[in-house]
C-alpha positions as CSV (number, residue, x, y, z in Angstrom):
1,M,23.5,20.3,-2.5
2,I,21.4,19.3,0.5
3,N,23.5,18.0,3.5
4,M,21.2,15.6,5.2
5,T,22.0,14.3,8.8
6,R,20.5,11.2,10.3
7,R,18.4,13.2,12.6
8,G,17.1,15.4,9.8
9,L,16.3,12.2,7.7
10,L,14.4,10.7,10.6
11,L,12.5,13.8,11.5
12,G,11.6,14.4,7.8
13,T,10.5,10.8,7.3
14,G,8.5,11.0,10.6
15,A,6.8,14.2,9.5
16,L,5.9,12.6,6.2
17,L,4.4,9.5,7.8
18,V,2.4,11.6,10.2
19,A,1.1,13.6,7.2
20,C,0.1,10.3,5.5
21,D,-1.6,8.8,8.4
22,N,-5.2,8.2,7.6
23,S,-6.2,6.4,10.8
24,V,-6.6,9.5,13.0
25,G,-10.1,9.5,14.5
26,S,-11.0,6.2,13.0
27,K,-13.3,3.7,14.8
28,G,-11.0,0.8,14.1
29,A,-12.3,-2.3,12.5
30,Q,-15.7,-0.9,11.4
31,T,-14.0,2.0,9.5
32,I,-11.5,-0.4,7.9
33,D,-14.2,-2.9,6.9
34,T,-16.3,-0.1,5.3
35,R,-13.4,1.2,3.4
36,V,-12.4,-2.3,2.2
37,A,-15.9,-3.0,1.0
38,S,-16.1,0.3,-0.8
39,A,-12.6,-0.1,-2.4
40,L,-13.4,-3.7,-3.6
41,A,-16.8,-2.6,-5.1
42,F,-15.1,0.3,-6.9
43,M,-12.3,-2.0,-8.2
44,Y,-14.6,-4.7,-9.5
45,K,-16.9,-2.1,-11.2
46,T,-14.0,-0.2,-12.8
47,Y,-11.7,-3.1,-13.5
48,P,-14.0,-6.2,-14.0
49,E,-11.0,-8.4,-14.9
50,T,-9.9,-8.2,-11.2
51,M,-12.8,-10.6,-10.4
52,E,-10.9,-13.3,-12.2
53,L,-7.9,-12.6,-9.9
54,R,-10.2,-12.7,-6.9
55,D,-11.6,-16.1,-7.9
56,K,-8.1,-17.5,-8.5
57,S,-6.6,-16.1,-5.2
58,V,-6.4,-17.9,-1.9
59,G,-6.4,-14.5,-0.1
60,M,-6.3,-10.8,-0.6
61,L,-4.7,-8.0,1.3
62,V,-6.9,-4.9,0.7
63,M,-5.4,-1.6,1.5
64,P,-8.3,0.8,0.7
65,L,-6.7,4.1,1.5
66,V,-2.9,4.8,1.5
67,G,-1.5,8.3,1.8
68,E,1.9,9.1,0.4
69,A,4.1,12.2,0.3
70,G,7.6,12.8,-0.7
71,F,10.4,15.2,-1.6
72,M,13.5,13.1,-2.2
73,V,12.7,11.2,1.0
74,G,9.1,9.9,1.2
75,G,6.7,7.9,3.2
76,S,3.3,6.4,3.1
77,Y,0.8,4.8,5.5
78,G,-2.4,2.9,5.2
79,E,-4.5,0.3,7.1
80,G,-6.4,-2.6,5.5
81,A,-7.7,-6.1,5.9
82,L,-6.5,-9.6,4.9
83,Q,-9.4,-11.5,3.5
84,V,-9.6,-15.3,2.9
85,D,-12.7,-16.6,1.1
86,G,-14.2,-13.1,1.4
87,V,-13.9,-13.0,5.2
88,T,-11.6,-10.7,7.1
89,V,-9.1,-12.7,9.1
90,D,-6.6,-10.0,10.1
91,Y,-6.0,-6.3,9.9
92,Y,-2.7,-4.9,8.7
93,S,-0.9,-1.5,8.5
94,A,1.5,-0.8,5.7
95,T,4.2,1.8,6.4
96,Q,6.6,2.6,3.6
97,G,9.8,4.7,3.4
98,S,11.4,5.6,0.1
99,V,14.4,7.5,-1.2
100,G,15.1,8.8,-4.7
101,F,13.8,11.3,-7.1
102,Q,10.2,12.0,-5.9
103,I,8.0,15.0,-5.3
104,G,4.3,15.3,-4.5
105,A,1.5,13.7,-2.5
106,Q,-1.1,11.2,-3.4
107,Q,-3.7,8.8,-2.1
108,Y,-4.4,5.4,-3.6
109,A,-5.7,1.9,-2.9
110,Y,-4.2,-1.5,-3.7
111,V,-4.9,-5.2,-3.4
112,L,-2.4,-7.9,-3.1
113,F,-3.8,-11.1,-4.5
114,F,-2.1,-14.2,-3.1
115,L,-2.3,-16.9,-5.7
116,T,-0.9,-19.9,-3.8
117,P,-1.4,-21.1,-0.2
118,E,2.4,-20.9,0.1
119,S,2.6,-17.2,-0.8
120,L,-0.3,-16.4,1.7
121,R,1.5,-18.5,4.4
122,R,4.8,-16.7,3.8
123,F,3.1,-13.3,4.0
124,R,1.3,-14.2,7.3
125,T,4.4,-15.7,9.0
126,S,7.0,-13.3,7.7
127,P,8.3,-10.4,9.8
128,G,6.5,-8.1,7.3
129,W,9.2,-6.4,5.2
130,D,8.9,-5.8,1.5
131,A,11.7,-4.2,-0.6
132,G,11.3,-2.9,-4.0
133,A,11.8,-0.2,-6.6
134,A,9.2,1.9,-8.3
135,A,8.6,4.5,-11.0
136,E,5.3,6.3,-10.8
137,F,3.3,9.3,-11.7
138,T,0.0,10.6,-10.6
139,G,-1.8,13.7,-12.0
140,G,-5.3,14.3,-10.7
141,E,-7.1,11.0,-11.0
142,I,-4.8,9.6,-13.7
143,G,-1.9,7.5,-12.5
144,G,0.5,4.8,-13.4
145,A,3.2,2.8,-11.7
146,L,5.8,0.2,-12.5
147,K,6.9,-1.7,-9.4
148,A,9.0,-4.7,-8.6
149,S,8.9,-6.1,-5.1
150,T,9.8,-9.1,-3.0
151,V,6.1,-9.7,-2.1
152,T,4.9,-9.8,-5.7
153,S,7.7,-12.0,-6.9
154,N,6.4,-14.8,-4.7
155,S,3.1,-15.9,-6.4
156,A,1.3,-12.7,-5.6
157,I,0.0,-9.9,-7.8
158,A,-0.4,-6.3,-6.6
159,F,-3.1,-4.2,-8.2
160,L,-2.9,-0.4,-7.6
161,F,-5.9,1.8,-8.4
162,A,-7.9,4.9,-7.5
163,Q,-4.8,7.2,-7.5
164,Q,-5.5,10.8,-6.8
165,G,-3.0,13.7,-6.2
166,L,0.1,15.0,-7.8
167,M,3.2,12.7,-7.6
168,A,6.1,11.8,-9.7
169,G,9.2,9.8,-8.9
170,A,11.6,6.9,-9.3
171,T,12.5,5.4,-5.9
172,I,13.9,2.6,-3.9
173,E,11.4,1.7,-1.2
174,G,10.7,-0.6,1.7
175,T,7.3,-1.4,3.2
176,K,6.7,-2.9,6.6
177,Y,3.4,-4.8,6.9
178,T,2.3,-5.2,10.5
179,R,-0.6,-7.1,11.9
180,I,-2.7,-4.7,14.0
181,L,-5.6,-5.3,16.4
182,R,-8.8,-3.5,15.7
């Protein structure tokens, strides 16, 4: 049995988040905008039904590159853009911590489609926390996830795609969305 101290937990989580950070050496807004455009083009081409979600949504949070790693305790980090009517209005980072059975590392992209003005307003004015549970697997370029979260239960739909890596797990997780200046 592993005897985990608070210091060990914090150091381990910190090391995982540093390993998942994909912003090192980036040129800020220009890099995020390029990644967002590329991720959306890939999503619409690969999953054309997402264009219906885009057309119904009042806003989309596009996280084009999220890195995740975990062994019992895990973490992920990514930066993206909030778009309203196809125009970027804010940039956000998403930092996630998780605990449970998990092992591996992966990268993926996701889009949160806000379907009502109220859900978009709640997201933009909230302190940015999302809690949830997930079961996921990724093997190479094939992946699947089943997630329940407080963000998606409020008239928003999360669409995860472009998973690459090797990851398996069943976890309890929390994500902090933070508005960033780029």
